[in-house]
N, C-alpha and C positions, 0 to 999 in steps of 0.2 A: 651400512653405516649411515646414521641419521644426519640430515642437514641441520642447520641452526633452527631451533624451534620457531615456528610462526604462530602467533596468537592473534585472533581476530574476534572482536566483539560484534556479533551479528544481531541486529534488532529489527524485527518485523513489527512496525507500528500500525495497529489496526484501529477500528472504531470502538472496540471494547477492551482489547488487551494489547500489551506490547510483549511479544514473545522473544526471548533472549537466549542466545547460544554463545557460550565462550568457547570458541573452536581452538583447539590446539593440535597441530599436525603430527605431534609425536606420541599421540595416544589414539585408541580406537574412538571414533566419534560418539559411540554409545556412552563412553566414559566422560565426555565433555560435559561441563556444568550447564544447567539449563534453568530458566526461570520463566514463569508466565505471570505477568503483573498487570494491574489496570493501566490502560494507556493514558497519556497525559491529558487528552481531551476529557476523559472521565474524571481525573484528578482535579483539573482546573474547574470543571463544572461543579464539583463538590465544594471547591473553595468559593466559588461565586455564590452557590446556594447558602453557604454559611453567612456570607456577607448579607444576602438578602434577608435571612432570618433575623439578622442583627439590625436591620434597617440602615445599613451603611452604604454610602456611595463607593464606587469602585474606580480605580485607575489601572487600565491594562497597558502593559508595555512589554518590550522584548521582541519576539520574532513572530513570523508567520508560522502558524501550526494548523493541524487538522481542526476542522469545525465540529460538527457532530454534537456531542453532549454539552460542550462549553458554549456553543452558540445558542443552544436551546436554553441554557441557564441564563445567558445574557438577555435574551428576549423576555424571559419570565421576570428578570430583575427589573427591566424597564416597565413592564406590564404592572409591576407592583408600585410604580411611581417613584422609583429610585433612579439615581443618575449613574450613567456609565461614561467615563472619560477614557480615551485611548489614543496612543500615539498613531501617527499616520501609517507606520509600518505594521504595527501590531493589529491595526483595524482590518488589514487585508485578510486576516484569519476569518473575518465575518463575511465580507464580500470583496471582490476585486475592485469594484468601483467605490471610492470614498463617498461619492454622492449618495449611493444607495445605503452605505453604512449610516450616514447622517440622517437619511430618511427614517431609518429604524429608531432613531432617537439617541444615538451614540454622539457624543461631542468630541471632536478631534483636537487634541492638545499635545504638546510636546514636553510639557513638564507636569509633575504630579501636583494636582490641586490639593489644597488644604482639606484636612479632615476626610480623606479617602483612604480606603484599603487598597494597597498596591499589590497586584497580582501579575506575575511574570508569565508570558506565553512562550512556550518552546516544546517541541516534540520529544526531545531527549533531555533529561535532567541528569547530566553526568555526575554531578556532585553526589546526588543521592545514590546512584548506582555504585560509585566508588566507595561510599560509606557502607552500603550493603555487602559488597564483596569483601571489603577490608575486615568486616566483622567475622568473616570466615577465613581470614588470612590469605585472601586471594587478591593479587595485584591486577588492576584493570589493564587490558591491552592497550597498545598505542595504535593499533589498526582497527578501523571500523567499517562495517558494511551495514547500511540502513535502508530499509524499505518504508516508503510512505505512499499514500495515495495522493497524487497531484493532478488536478484537472488541467492545470495550465492556466495562466492568467490571460483573461479576455475581459477588458472593461466595457466593451461596447455591445456585444451580442450575447447569444446563448452559449453558456459554457458547455452545454452538452454538445452542441454542434461544433464548437471550437475544438473540444477534446477529440471528437471523432474525425475532424479534419486532420489532427495530428496522427491518429491511427491510420487513416486512409493514406497519408503521405508515407508513413513508415512501411506499410504493407505493399503498396503499389509502386512508389517512386524509389524507396530506399532499400528494397530487397527483402525486408521482413525477417531478418536474422536475429535470433534471440540475443546473441552476443552484443548486438548494437543497442540493446536496451539496458546494458550495464554501463553506468556513467562514472567516469572520473571527472569529466567536465560536464556539468549539468546544462542541458539546452536551455536557452533564455526563457521560454514560456513557463518553466517549472519553478515558480518562485518559492514554493514550500520546500522543494528539494534544496534549493540554493540557501534557504535559511538554515537547514540542517548542516550544510557544509560551512556556514558561518560559525556554527557551534563547534563542529568537529572538522578541523582542517584535513584535507586529503581523504575524507571519507568516500567510500564507494556508495553510490546511490542506485536504487531500482525502485520501480513502481511495485506496490504490494502484489498486484496480480501477476506481474511478470516473475517475481520472486517465487510465488507459489507454483507457477508453471515449471520453472527450472527445478524447484524442489521435488515436484511430482516425478520428474525424470530420474531422481535419485533412487526411486523404488525399482528394483530389478525387474519386476513384472511389467511395469510401464516402459522401462528403457528398452525392453525387447521389441516393443511395437514401433519404435521411433523411425525405423527405416521404411516401414510399410505405411505409416501415417496413423494418427489417432486424434481423438477429441479429448482435451483436458479442460475440466470444469472446476473453477475455484468459487465456492459459495461462502463469501465472507460475511461478516456482521452487517456491513453496509452495502457492499457491491458484489456482484457476480460477474466473473469473466469466463467465457468459454472460447477456446481457440482450436483451430485445426492446425496441427503441427506435423511436419514430416522432415526428417533429417535436420532438426533444429531450426527450421524455417516456418514461420507463421504464414499460412495461406488464407486464413480468414478468422473472424471472431465476432462475438457480440458481447456487449457490456450492459448490465442492467442494475437496477436497485434491488437488492435482495428482498426488502420488505414488500415489493410489488409482485413477487413470484410465488406461485403455487406449484405443487408437484405436477399437476396436469400441464400448466403453462410452460414450466421449465422443460418437460418432456417434448412438447411441441417445438419449442425454440431450438433445443439441442438437436433434434431429429432433422429439422429444416436446415440447420447449419451443417449437419453431418452430410446431407445430400446436396449441399451447396445451393439451395434454393431460398434461403432466408433473405428477406429484403430489409433494408435499413429502416424503412417506415414502420414495419411490424414492431420493432423495438422502440424506436423513438416516439411513436404515437402511443406506446404503452407506458411512456414516461421514463423509458430507459435512455442510455446514451446513444446506442445505435448498433449497426452491424455492417461489416464489410467483408466481402469475399473477392479474392484475386481471381479474375476470370482466366488468367493464364495458368491457373492450377491444372496440372496434367489430369486428364480424365481417368487414367488408370489408378489414381490414388483414391481409395474408397473410405478411408477414416472409419473403419468398422469398429475399432476398439474405443470405448469410452471410459475415462477414469475421472473420479470426483474426489476433491479435497475440500476442506473448509469447515468452520465451526457449525454451519448450517447445512451440512451435507444430507441431513434427513429430508430436505426438500427434494432430493433426487431419488426418493423411494420408488417412484414409477419407472425409473430408467434401468435398463439392463446394463449395469456398469460395474467397474471395479473400484473399491475405495482404497486409494493409495495410502500407504503408511511407510514413507521413507525412513529407514533406520528405526522402524517400530514406533515412531512418534509423529502422528499426523499434525499435532498442533505446532510442531516446529518445522513444517514443510517450508514456509517462507524463509526461515533461517538457513536451512540446508540449501535453499535456492540462492541465497545471498553468498554463501561460501562457494557454490558452484559458479556463480557469476563472477566472483573474484578470480576463480580459476580460468574462466573463459577470457577475462580481461588481461590477466597478467601471465597466464601460462602455468604449466604444472610445477615448475621449479620454485616459484615463489610460495605457493600455497601447500603443495603436497610433496612428500618425499619422492 
C-alpha cells in the first residue's frame, strides 16, 4: 500500500543549464518529468546584453546568484561606457567585497535610478517554472531540493583558499560524510545558498558537485564499488570535482576549473588522487581550488574504480573509467543526487515508499 505521495522539485543549477526533475515517489523515477533549460546566469546575461545593445543603463536588484555569464555581460556593459547600478545585496553576485565591485565600475544604490532597465537577480525563477508546468497541467510541488555552486563568502582573502579551508575542515575535522553536505540549515559562509532559501523557504540545499557525487551512486554499477572505495569525477561546465569515496565517506578530493583541464592533465591529477599522492599546490598553482587527502585513510582502500559524469566528460577520454548513467540519464545526475540527499537527510519514510 502506497504512502501519501511525496513530490519534490529538484533543480541542479549549473553554469550553462538548470537541470530539473519533478520527482514523485508513487511512480518509477524514469516516468518523472524532466527539463533541461538555460541557467539563470545565462538568462540574466542575455538580458544585460540586450540592454547593452540598446545603450541603456541597468539597475540590478534581488538576490545573490551565480556569476559566470551574467558577470561577463556586466563587465562588457561597463566596457561599452554604460552604467550599472546595483543594490548592495545583489552586488555580491559579482564579488564578495563591495569595494571590489565598485572598482569594477558598478555604483551601489538601494533604489532604482531614473531611466534604467531593472533586472532582477535570482538563481531560481519560480514564477516562470510554475507557468511552464501549468501549461502542461502540472502543479508545482511544495518541496524543493536545489544545488548551486557556492564558494562561500570571504571578503578579505583568496576565495579559492577560503573554499578549500572549508573542504579541509569537512574532510579532516568533521568526518567527511556525504550526508553532512545536505543542508536544511545552510552554513553561514554560503551566501548564495542562503539566497536560494530566501526564495524557497525550507528548501534542501547542496553544492552542485556534491549532488553529482550522490547522483553517481544511484547507478547500480557505481554503487557496487562503494564498500571497496572508488573515485568519482564530475566534469561540469565551470568546475570539476574529483573525490575519493568509500562507504559514503569522502577521504580526499580535488577541485579545479574545467576550462583549465586537458585530457592529459585530468588523467595525471586523477591518478595522483587515486594513489593518494596529489598535493594541494599542484592544483592551486594550476589556478584550481586545491586538493586535500585525509592521511588517516586506511592503506588497504585502493580506490581502483573510476567513474565520470558531467557535460564535459569527454575530457576524461584518456582515463580508464566508467561513464555513469543513473536511471539512464546522465544529465540529471545532480537531480538524482538531490533526491538521494533528501533521503539521507529525512530518511526513507519521507521520500520513498
